[in-house]
C-alpha positions in Angstrom: -73.8 225.0 -94.2 -75.2 228.5 -93.7 -73.0 231.6 -94.4 -71.0 232.5 -91.3 -71.2 236.1 -90.3 -69.0 238.0 -87.9 -70.4 239.2 -84.6 -72.0 242.6 -84.6 -74.1 244.1 -81.8 -77.0 244.9 -84.2 -77.2 241.7 -86.3 -80.7 240.6 -87.2 -82.3 237.2 -88.0 -83.8 234.2 -86.2 -81.6 231.8 -84.3 -81.8 228.0 -84.9 -82.7 225.8 -82.0 -82.1 222.4 -83.6 -81.5 219.5 -81.1 -78.9 218.0 -83.5 -76.6 221.0 -82.7 -76.5 219.9 -79.1 -76.0 216.1 -79.7 -72.3 216.4 -78.9 -69.8 216.4 -76.1 -70.0 219.5 -73.9 -67.0 221.8 -73.3 -66.1 224.4 -70.7 -66.3 228.0 -71.7 -62.8 228.3 -70.4 -61.5 226.5 -73.5 -63.0 229.2 -75.7 -61.8 232.4 -74.1 -59.8 234.7 -76.4 -60.3 232.4 -79.4 -62.3 233.2 -82.5 -65.1 230.6 -82.6 -68.1 230.0 -84.9 -71.3 229.8 -82.7 -74.1 227.8 -84.3 -77.1 227.9 -82.0 -78.6 228.3 -78.5 -81.0 226.4 -76.3 -82.6 228.0 -73.3 -84.0 226.5 -70.1 -82.0 223.2 -70.2 -82.4 221.3 -66.9 -79.1 220.4 -65.3 -78.1 219.1 -61.8 -77.3 222.7 -61.0 -80.7 224.1 -62.2 -81.8 225.7 -65.4 -79.0 226.7 -67.8 -78.5 228.1 -71.3 -76.6 225.9 -73.8 -74.6 227.6 -76.6 -73.4 225.4 -79.5 -70.3 226.0 -81.6 -68.1 224.4 -84.2 -69.0 222.0 -87.0 -68.6 218.3 -87.8 -66.4 216.3 -85.4 -65.3 219.6 -83.8 -69.0 220.4 -82.8 -69.5 221.1 -79.1 -71.6 223.2 -76.7 -71.2 224.8 -73.3 -73.6 225.8 -70.5 -73.6 229.3 -69.3 -75.3 231.6 -66.8 -73.6 234.7 -68.1 -76.2 237.4 -68.6 -74.1 239.1 -71.3 -73.6 235.9 -73.3 -77.2 235.0 -73.0 -78.4 238.5 -74.0 -76.5 238.1 -77.3 -77.0 234.4 -77.9 -80.8 234.3 -77.0 -81.7 237.5 -78.9 -84.4 236.4 -81.3 -82.9 238.6 -83.9 -79.4 237.0 -83.7 -78.1 235.5 -87.0 -76.5 232.0 -86.7 -73.9 230.9 -87.4 -71.8 233.8 -86.3 -68.1 234.2 -85.5 -67.0 235.9 -82.3 -64.5 235.9 -79.5 -65.5 235.5 -75.9 -63.4 237.6 -73.5 -63.3 237.9 -69.8 -64.2 241.4 -68.6 -63.6 242.7 -65.1 -65.9 244.7 -62.9 -63.8 245.6 -59.8 -63.0 242.2 -58.2 -65.7 240.4 -60.3 -65.4 238.9 -63.7 -67.8 238.1 -66.5 -67.9 237.0 -70.2 -68.7 239.1 -73.2 -68.8 238.6 -77.0 -66.5 240.7 -79.1 -65.8 241.0 -82.9 -63.6 238.1 -84.2 -61.3 240.8 -85.5 -60.7 242.4 -82.2 -57.1 241.9 -81.0 -56.3 239.9 -77.9 -54.5 242.4 -75.7 -52.4 241.9 -72.6 -55.3 243.1 -70.5 -57.5 240.3 -72.1 -54.9 237.7 -71.1 -54.5 239.2 -67.6 -58.3 239.2 -67.1 -58.5 235.5 -68.2 -55.7 234.6 -65.7 -57.5 236.6 -63.0 -60.7 234.7 -63.7 -58.9 231.3 -63.6 -57.3 232.1 -60.3 -60.6 233.3 -58.7 -63.4 231.4 -60.4 -63.9 229.0 -57.5 -63.8 231.6 -54.7 -67.1 232.6 -53.4 -68.1 235.8 -51.7 -69.0 235.1 -48.1 
C-alpha cells in the first residue's frame, strides 16, 4: 500500500480514481465524524437516485468503505487534483450560525467539547429543512 500522509491544506500530488476503491459497502459520513480516518480516493459525478454526488473512499481491506457527499468543503479538499492519497484526517462538524457543514482537519487535532457539541447539534437538526 502507498505511504499514508497526514492531512495538510497544501499537500500536492495526483489522487487515484480506481474503481476497486469503491467496490465496497457504503457508509454514512456520520460514522466518521471526530475519528481519524485514512482516506484512499475520490470519484466525482456519481449518479444516484438523489442526483450527482461525490464519493470518497476510506479504509483498507475488509474495513474499506466509501460515503457520498455534497459538502463543498470536503469536495474542495478531496477533489483537488494536487491531493495526495492515501491521507489521514478527521472530519469535524463546523457551525455557521444555525447551519452546519463538514471540514477536514489534521488527524492530530484534538476533539474538543465544541466539536462534540457541533456533532450533536448536527444530528439533532440534519433532517430539518429551511422553509
